N, C-alpha and C positions, 0 to 999 in steps of 0.2 A: 503493499499500500503505500509506504513511504516512498520506496522507489518510482511509483506510478505518479504519486503527487510530484515529485522534484521532474520528473520528465515533463508531466504537464505543465509546470512552473516553465520550467526552460523553452519549451516549445511557443508558449503564451509571451515568453519574452523576446524571442526569436522573431515571434509574429508581431510584437509590439514596435522591434526595430525596423523590420521591413516597411511596416506603415509610416513611420516617422522617415522614413528615406524615402519613401514614395510623397507624402503627404505634403515635407517640407518647402519643395521646391514650387508645389502649387501655389501653397501660402503666399511664397515669395513673389511670386508671380503676378497674383490676385491685386497686389500693391504696388504700381506702375509709379515710377517716378515721375513728377511733374516740375516742368520749368516753363514760366511765362517769362518772355523775352519782351520788352516794350524798348522801343525807340521813341524820342522826342523831337516833335516838331517837324519832322520830315514830312518831306511835298508827295502826293499820291504818286504824281507821275516820276518821282527821284528813285522811287525801289523799284527795281527791274521788275520783279514780277504781277505788281499793280498797274505799271507804267505799260508795260507789255501786252494786259489785256485790251488796250484799245492803241497801240500801235505807236506809244508815245515815249516809252522808256528813254530817259537821258542819261542815266548814271548807270554803270555797270557794277551790279550786288551779287556775285556768282553762287557766293556762301549763301547767303539769304535765299535768293532764288533756286538752291538744292535743296532747302532746308522746305521752302514750300512745294518742291515738284517731289518731294518724297512724301506730303499727303494731300490735303486739302486746300486749295484758297476759294475763299470768300469775296466774292464780286460785290456782294452788297453789304459789307460789315462797318458796324456804327460803332462810335462810341457815347457815352450820355453826356459827354459835355465838350464844347469846342476849346476848351483851357485845359493845363495841366492838371491843379487840384482836385477839381470838382469830377474831372474825367478817373481820374485813379480812385478815388472814394468808391466811385460807383463800381467799377471793374473790381476792386478787392472785396468788397461787399455782396455783388450781385443786385444791390438794390438802388433806385432811382436816388440819389444822391440829396437831392429835394427833399426824398422823405424827413431827412433828418438835420434838415438848414445848411447842407453844404455844397449852397450854390455858387458861390464865386471861390476864385482864388484866394491864397491868404495873402492879409495886407504885408508887405515886407519893409514897408515904414510906415509905424502905427500912425491911424491919426485921431485926432480929437475925440472920445468916445470908445475906442478901439477897446476891446478886453480881450486880454492875452488869455486867461483861462480858457476863452471858449472857442479860441482860435485856432481849429484842427479838426479832425475827423471825431464826433462826438464818439465820447466814452462810453463805452454799451452797443457800439455796433461791434457786429464779430467780423472778421477777415476770413477770407479763404485761409489765410494760416493760421487763425483759431479753430478752424474746423478740421484742417488736416493733422493739426497737434494734436488734437483729442482723440484721432485715430490713428497714432502711433508715429507720425511722419515727423522730421526733422526739418525742420523749417528754416531758411534763409532769406532774407535781401540783400542784395547786393546793387548800389546805386543810387536812384533818386528817389528820396521819401515826400515831399511838399504835402506832408499831411498833417503838421502841427509841430512846433518847437519845443512848449514847453512837455516837462516829465512825463506827464498823463498820455501824451500822445507818442512817446516815442515807440519805433517799432517795436523794442524788447517789450515793451507792455501791451504790443497789440497782434502778439501770436506769433511774431519770429525770434527764434533761440537767438541766432546770429542775424549781424548787422555792421555791413562795413558800406559807409557812403555820404553822403550829404544830408542832411533835414531839410534844407530848403531846397529850391527851384531852379538854380544854376549857379555854375560857378565859373572860372576859366580853367580850362584842359591843362594847365602846367601850374605845379604847386609853387607858390609865391606869397611873400608876406602880407601882401594885399586881402589874403582869405582868411582874415582873422575873424569872421562873426560867426556868431551860431549859426544863423542861415547858409553859410557858404564853407564853412572848415570840415572835414573830410576825419569821419568819426570809425571806430571800431568797435562798438555796442555803445558804452556810455562815453570813451577816451576820445580824446581830438589826438590824429597824430599825422605825420606828414608822410608824402611818398614822393618815389622817384620818376618820373618820367611821364607821359601822355595818360591824363587819365581816362580817356576809353581802352586802351594797353590796360590801365590796371584792373579798371573792372572786369574786364575777362579773367584776366588773371586768377582776380579772387576766385569768380565764379570757378573755374577750373579746380581751384583747393578746395572748395567749399564741395564739389562734385568725389573729388578724390578721399577726402576726408570721410565721406559720409556714405561711402558705394554702396556699403553692406547693409545698408538701410535703407526703407522708403525715405524719399526725401522730397520737398518742396522747394524750389528755387525762384525767387521772384529777382530776374537780374533785369534792371532796370536803369539801362545808360541815360546820361545826358546829352548823349549825341543825337539829334544834332541840332540842340539848343544853344542860342547864343551866349556867350561871345563866340564869334566867328574866328576861329583857332584851328588850323590845321597843321601837320605834322610838315616841317620841309619838304622830307624826300617824297611825300605826296603830294605836295604844289608842285614839285618839279616833277614828277611823273607825270603828272597832267598839263604840263604846259601847253598842250595843242588845246586846251578849252580857254577861248581870248578874252571870256568877260570874268573879270579878275573874282568876283564875289560870287559868280558860278564854279570856278574852280577851286576857291576854299570850301565852300559847300561840298564840291565833288571827294574833295581829299578828306573832309570830314566823315563823309559817307565810306569812304574806302576803309577808315579806320572801323567804323562801326562793321561793317563788313566782314573786314578780315578777324575782330574780335568773335561776332559770332558764330565763324568757320570754326577759331580755335575751340569754341565750346563744342561745337557738336563734334571737332574730330574728337576731343577729353571723353565724350559718351561711347564713341568708337573703341578708341584705347581701353577704355574700363570694362568693354564689351555691357554696355548699359543702354544701346540705343534699341534694341527690340522692346523694352520695358521702359521706355520714358515716354511719355505725352510732352510734347512740345507744341508750345505757341508762341508766334510771333506776330506782334501787330503795333501800330503807332499810336500815342495819346491823344492826337487831334490833329486838326487839318496843318497844312505847314503856314506859315507865317510869312508872306512872299515880300512883306514890307520888311521884315526885321533879317530874315538870313537866306532869303532870294528863292525860294522854293519854288516848285511848280506845282499845282492840283490838278492841272488839265484831267480830265475833260472839263471838271466842274466849274462852275463860279463858286466865290468865296474863297477866306480862310480862315487859318486860327481867330477866334473870337466871333466869328458870324456862325449862323446856323445855316446857312447855306450849305449844299453837298460839299465844297471845299473845306469846309469847317468842321464836318464831323463823321464823313465818310471816309474809312482811313484801308492802309494795306493791312490784311489780316488772312494768317494762314496757319493750319494745325496739321501737325506729323504724329502719327503713330503706328509705327511699322507693325504690321498684320491686324491691326484693328480699324485703319483708317485707309483706305483705296490710295496710292500713290496716284501722283500725276489725275488727280480730279479736280473738278472746280462746283461747287456749290454755290446758285447765282438766286437763293431765295434770299430773304433781309433776318440777319442775324446781328446780334449786339455784344458787344464786352461784358453786358450782364450775364452773356451765357456761360463765361470762363469758369466761374465759381461751381456751378452746378455741374457743369460737364466734368470738371474735375472730381468733385465729390462720387459722383455717379462710375467714375473710372475708378478711383482708390476705393469703393464700397463705403465710403464715408457718411455720415449721419450730418445735418446741422445741428450746431450750437447755438442756444439760444431761443426766442421766442419771434424774432422778426421776421415776418415771412422775405422772402426775394420774388424779384423781377424777372430774373432771368429763367432759364429753360434749360433741360441737356439736351447738349446737339446729338450727343452717340445715335438714338434711334435714328435720327433725318439723316445723318451722315451712314447708316448702314442702310438704309431706304427702310427701314421697320415701319419709318413714319412717313407718308408721302404729304402731309400737311404743312401749314407755316410754322415756323417756330416761333413767328410773329405776324399778327395782321397790323398790330398798330405800335409806333415808338413816337415818343415824346421829347421834348427839348423846352428846359426854359435856364436864360439866364438874364437877372434883371428884367425889365420889361417887355423884353424879347422872348418870344417860343416859337416853337414848331410841333407840328404834330405829321407824321408820315402814317395812311392810311393805304395799305397794300401799295398801289402805285401811285396814288397821287398826294403831294406834300403842301401845308398849307404853313405862312410863315407869316407872323403877328409881330406889328410893329409899335411901339408907343403913339407915334406921331405922325402915322398914313396908313392908309387900308390897308388890310392883308393880302397878303398874294399867294396865287393858288399854282401850282405845277403838276404836271404828269410826266411822272419821272420815265414812264416807260417809251418815250420818246424825245424826252426833252433832258438831259443830264444837266447840262449848263445852265440848266433853269430861266430861260429868256422868255420864254410865251407865258405871259400871266394870263391864267383860265377865269380869274375870279367873277369880272363881270360877266360872262356867258356861261359861268355854273355857279348862280348864287346859294340854291339849296345845298348844294355841297357843301360850298363855305359855311352855310349855317350850320350842318351836320356837324364838320371837323372843328369846328369853333366848339360845339355844346361837347364832344369827346377831351377836347383841351381843359376846358374850364372843369370838367367831371374830377381829369386828374389832378388838375391845379388844388382842387378843394380836398383831396388828399393829402396836400403835402405839409411841412410844417415851413415857417417863417424861417427867413436865412439867420443862422445864428452871429455870422460875422459878415462886414461888407468886405471888399477888395478896396483899393486906393481908387481915390476919384480919377486920377489920370488915367486908368484904366477903363473906365467906362468912358469916358471922351474919346481914347481911341476906340472902344467898340464902336461907338456912334459912327464915327468916321470911317472905320472898314467896310460898313455895309454901304455906305456910300461910293467907296473908291475899289472896292474890289465885288461888288454885287451888279446885277443888271437892273436894279431896283429905279434906279434914277433913270432910266429908257425909256419906260413903259408907260 
């Protein structure tokens, strides 16, 4: 009896080992690594894979294009705001940022009445890092934060185990003594430190180091480049390489774009080196439209620029790759949003939402696999100050504070040149009602941007859209 019991115990132990060996890889495979790569202020036509859709590619971005070719390119992809900070707040929470009062960029220079305590992404809003961390992920942010300078807003308190980058919205690409404010200096977690070389390169190096150190566990990395945000500073060797571009401003932007592309390529190569490519979901997108008056970017075929709610301000290059799960060399032509990144990542990770806040994004995976043939979104909304917009199917309405609303059919008018408001008054009223209903769900802004940006925003509508031609 004793012998039989020992034999039975031995058999069960052996069976347990076999099952452990069999199950372990499946469990590891069920939690993919997730990387969100965000560029800053790039023009729609200045990223190869989005510019090439319309035959308007101006700059070579072979590494970013390779990433896009390995998965799906979204041809109607939007962010939730036409400026940096609210766009990032919407992406990271999966919620329209106006729901928690994050309607504007953070004030760089406080004006009378500004309250630093509230100048950041509202405490209590859960980020994608919060959700994934609760599901066992190691989480990291490399690069630009721009969601609050005060301690309660720090990335380490918003779900990120590791942070390397700047708390503000922009800085020089070269380390120098002038970058001595909380807004611009570089931090490693809570501590300021110096770096050597060109910032775009440094952020890529830090991302690769994060991947190397965390390759044995599921990780989430938000790689938030400052490129190609002003100041306009390219590496001298890139300016020389691109000397055939005669326009000095465009040449500098092309050099900055080349550095961005090279860095993205090195990060993707690191995934190959560590044998992580097959089990990593990678998203690439830009944070808003290019500010053509600041960095000389091009948003063709669209009207509008950063700061406006025309297509050139809110439609962005957007691609997603996950070998074996997302079909390579594919295009998705229905309307999607940066709101969708959070629920898609959580679905891929098998992670649950933490907290009680409902989200506005949807899981894109069933749509990409064609299990769901419907539209991810029939309607999307935007608002900044008194300017607002709603897109419903192919029709888009833009509301102004000082002139009648305009209406466009994006199925045949990507440049938003032909105002249909006069010929479709019932549709204008219907879209206005939808916009008002959405606005009634929103929270009042908890902070305001600097008055000079409000003035600039109004000017951009006149300079970079067709509104004054109608």
